[in-house]
N, C-alpha and C positions, 0 to 999 in steps of 0.2 A: 600555458602554465596555469594551474588552478590556484585558488587562494590558499589552500592548504600547503601546496608546494612552495609558495612565496613566503609562508610564515613558518617553515620548518625550523629555522634558526631560533624561533621563540619557544620550541617544544623541547622537553627532555629527550635524551637519546633513546630511552626505553619506549617512548611513544612513537618516535619517528621510525626506528628500526627495532621492533620488538623481536626478541630472540628467545627461543625455548631452550630446552636442555640440549647440549651439544652444539648449539649455534654459536657463531663467532660473536665476540663482545661488540656491541654497537659502538660506533665512533661517537666521540663527543660532538655535540652541536655547539654553535656559538654561545647559546645560553649556558651550556654546561661549562664551557671555558670561563665565562664570566663568573658563574657561581663558585667554581673551584678556586679561582683567583681571589675572590672576596673572602672565601673561607680561609684560605692560606694566610692572607693578610691579617684577618681578625685573630687567628690563632697565634701568629707571630707577635701581634700587638699585645695580646694577653700574656704571652710568654715573656715579653720584655718588661711588662709591669711586674710580673712575679719575680723576674730576675733582679729587677731594681730593688724589690723589697728584700729578697734573700741575701743580696750583696752586703747589706748592712751588718749582718751578724755571721757570715760565713767567710771562710778563707778564700784566697785567690784560686787555689787549686779546685776547691769545690765549685766556685763560680765558673771556672773554665769548663769543668765537666758539665755543669748545668747548661752552659751555652751550647756545647756540642750536642747534648741530648735534646735540648729544645729545638735546635736547628734540624736535627734528624727527624724529630717527631713532626715538625711542620712540613718537612719535605715528604714524609710518609703519607700525608693527607692526599697526595696526588694518586695514591693507590687505593683510596677508599671505595672507588666504584668497582674495582676488580675484586678485592677481598675485604668487604666492609666488616663482617663479623670478626674475623681473625685479627684485623688491624685494631678494631675497637678493644678487643680483649688484651692485646699486647700493650696498647697505650694506657689502658686502665691500670695495668701493673706498673708501667713506667711512670705514670703520673703519681702513683703513691710514693715513689722514691724521689722523683724530681718534680717539684711544683711547676717549673717552667714548661712542662709538657701537659699541664692541665688543660690549657686551651685547645691543643690538638686532640686530647682525649675527649673533651666535650663535643668537638666538631665531629669526630668519628662516631661517638655515641648518638648524636643527632642523625647522622647519615644512616645508621643501622635502624633507628626508630622509624625513619621515613620508609625504608625499604623492606623491613621484616615485621611480621606480626609480633605481638607482645610475648607470646609463649616461646618464640625463638630468641628474643633478646633479653629474656628474664635473667638468664645466667650471666650475660654480659653486664646487665644493670647491677646484679649482685656483686660482681667483681669491682665495678666502678664505685658502688657505695662502700664496699669494704676498703677500697683504696682511699676514698675520701676521709674515712675514719682513721686509717693507718697513717696517712701523711701528717696528721696532727701530732702524732707521737714520734714518727721517724724524723720529720723535719719541723720541729715546733717553732712557732712564731712568737717571739717574746712580747710583741705588741698586741697579740690576740690570744685570748684564753683558749683552753682546750674545748670547752663546751661551745663557745661561740664559733670556733673553727669547724667543729663537727657539724653544727647546725647549718653554717654557711655552705660547707662542702656538700652535705646531703641534699639541702634544698636546691642548690644550683644543679646538681646532677638530676634530681627528679624533675625539675623545671625544664631542662633541656630535653629529657626523654619524653615528657608530656607534650612539649611543643612539637617534637618530631612525629609522635603518634597522631597529633591533631592534623599536621600537614598530610600525613599518609591517609587519614580518614577523608580529608577534603579531596585529595586526588582520586580516591576510590569513588567518592560521590560524583565528581565531575565525569569520571570515566563511565560510571553506570548511567548517568543522565545522557551522555553522548551515545552510548549503545542503545539506550531506550529510544532516543530521538531517531537514530538510524533505523531501528527496528520498526518504529511507528511510521517512518517515511516509506519503508519497504512495504509494510502492510497496506498503507494507503494507496501505493502504486498498484499492488495486487488487487485491492478492492476496485479501484478505478478500471483496471484492465478487465476484471470479471464483469463489472457492470456494463462496460462497453461491449464485451462479448455477448452478454445476455440481450442487450439492446439489438445488436446485429442479428442474433438468432430470431428475435421477435419480429424484426422487420422482414427477415427472410421467410418466416412462416406466413406473414401477411402477403408477401409477394407471391408465395406458392399458391395461395388461394386465387389470386388474380390470374396467375398462369394457368391454373386448372380451368378457370372460366374461359380463357382464350382458347385453350385446346379443345374444350367441349364444343365451342362454336365451330372450330375446324372440323371436328368429327361429325357434327350434325350436317353441315353443308357438304362435306365430302360424301357422306352417306346418301344425301339427297341426289347428288350427281351420279352416284353409282346405281341407285335404284330407279332414277328417272332419266335415262339417257335420251329419251325422246322429248324432253321438256323444250319449251320454246327457247330460241336463242337469247331472248331478253332475260329470262330467268337464269339460264346457265351463266350469262355474263354477270348478272347481279350476284349469284352465288360465288362465282370465281373472284369477284371483287371483294366480297366479304371474307373469303378464304385468304386472299392476299393481305388484306388489312389485318386480319386476326393473326396471321403468321408473323407479320411485321411487328405487331404489338407483343406477341408471345416472345419473339426473339429479344425485343427491348426489355421485357420484364425479366427474361433469363439473364441478360447482361447485368441488370441491376442486382439480381440475387447473387450472382458471382461476385460483383463488386462489393456488396455489403459483407459477404463472408470472407473477403480478403483480410489479411492481417493489417493492423494499423501501419501507416507509412507507405503502403502500396498504392498505386494509382487506381482510382475507381474507373477511370475511362469514360466518364460521362457525368453530366450534371444531375442534380436532384430533380425528380419529377414531382409535381404538386400532388399532395395526398388527397384522396377523395373525402368529401364531406356529405352532409345530408342534402346540400344544395345540388349535388351531382347525382342524386338518386334518380331523377328524371332521365338523365342521359343514359344511365344503366338500363332503365326500362326501355327506352327507345332503341338501344343497341340490341336488346333481346327481341324486340318486335321486328327489327330489321333482319334478324336471323330466322324469322318465321314463327316465333312463339306468339301466343295470345296472352298478353299481360294486361291486367287492370291495376292501376295505381289508385288507391283510395286513401287519401291523406287529409287529416284535419289540421295539420300544422301549417299555418298561413305563412309564417316567415321562417324558413329553415335556417337563416343566418343567426337566429337567436339561440339555436341549440349549440351547446358546447362542441368544439371541434372533435374532441376525443369521442364523445357520445355519438355524434353524427357519423364519424368514421366507422364506429362499431356497427351502427345500424346499416350502413352501406355494405359492410362485409357480410352481415347476416343475410341481407336481401340478395347479395351476389351469390352466396353459397346456396340459398334456397332456390334461386332461379336455375343455377347450374344443376342441382339435383333433380329438379322438375324436368329439365330438358333431357337428362339422362334416363330417368326412370318412368316418366309419364309424357313422352313426346306427343305433341298435338293437344294436350290438355290445356284448359283455361287456368291460368295462374293468377291469383289475386295477392297483391301486396298491400296490406292494410297498415296504416300508420296513425296512431292515436297518442295524445298526450298534451300536457301543458306544464309550464314551470311549477315546480312544487309537487306535482302528482307523478312525475316520471314519464317515460316515453315507452310505448308498447309498439312493437313491430311484429307482424305476422305474415308469413308466406305460406299460402295454402293452395293446394292443387287437388282436384278430384282424382279418383282412380282412373287409369287409362281404359279406353273402351275395349281394346283387344290385347292379345299377348304382346309382351314387350321383350325384345331380345336382351339377354343378360349383358349388363355393362359392368366391367370390373371396377371395383372401388374398395378402398380400405376403410372408409368411414372416419378417417382422421379429420376431415373438414368440420364435421359437426362437433367432434370432440374438441377441436381447437376453438370453435365458436363458443362452446360452453365455458372453456377456460377464459376466453377473452371477456365474455359477459361477467363472469365471476370477478375477474380482476377489475372490471369497471364498476363493481358494486351492485350488479344486477343478477339476473338469472335467465336461463334459456331452457325451454322444453321442446322436445321434438318426438314425433311418433305418429301413428295412424290417427286421423281425425275421426270424431264421433260419427259424422255422416259419410264416412268413406274418404279415401284419399290419404293425403299426408300433409302435416302442418308443422311449421317451425315457428314457435312463439317465443319472444324475448321481451323482458322488461328491463329498462335501464333507468337509473336515477337522472332526474333533470332538476337541478337546484333552482329554487325560486329566484 
């Protein structure tokens, strides 16, 4: 049971069970029963005071009629939730003839002011004001003058109406604030879900680059075994081991991509793997060398741990994509990974390879890797250029900010 369900008895019936046109009238809550009882008692008390005053100068027959009319008017207040406007109009007329019904008339007028806009209750208010003026002449009070009686009747009627309109405005304000809070909460949940989805997609794109790197290693070594069936058993065993390890890593990366793209609340099926940083760039170069590439790492960054993690991860991905492209389009070429920079000046990474010596078989590719790297570098506040190098070959160069 929610907190709202436990506190339903504190709310008006129109908030607990809102009904539209044609809907059944909502049942009274505990709060409604308490309010209606208090209103009935106040109207009865007001009627008794008026009856005691009029009994001093009226006959017994008139007093008996006033008692019956006042009792019926007070009992009619139990119908004010079903027919508020009609009841208020009837009691306004009755109150002009029988002052003992004035309390019930004011209570019904207050109820209409709470539930209806002013343009709908204006004619009821007009009847009530006319009744307040007419009762001074129909049932004059010897102890009160006509002018004072009119002023008191009109002032009390306007005061009750204004009070009801104030309560209605406050209820509308509370309802608007509640709807705004619910809407803001819903929008916050949608923004959080969208941010989470974008984060999962970004991680999935990053893992896609890693998976492409693994599959390229598989392709290179499988091609070597295909074109060199007469290779020594040691080389074949080493290539098969690299294929096995790369396939295992590719499957693990694929599982992580699927796990990241799952909806929230579903099982990921595995723990988080550590993200690469600039300190793991050497391991990437060693892995490429183990696959048969000739890679030279030229770095002037003495302590990779001082580079921000996000910047180091971006450098790692750029180098990884550059090595993957060099392996595809320039197999056997010497690849140079150059890293320069210091705090305050930024970090520059370049992956360059010369043109291949002979013809290279066509390798299918969409070019999305370099496009993704350009976007990643731009998001990091840097820039990335790629294209044919001036002396031949191909180069990927990126600059990233390195705060002092």
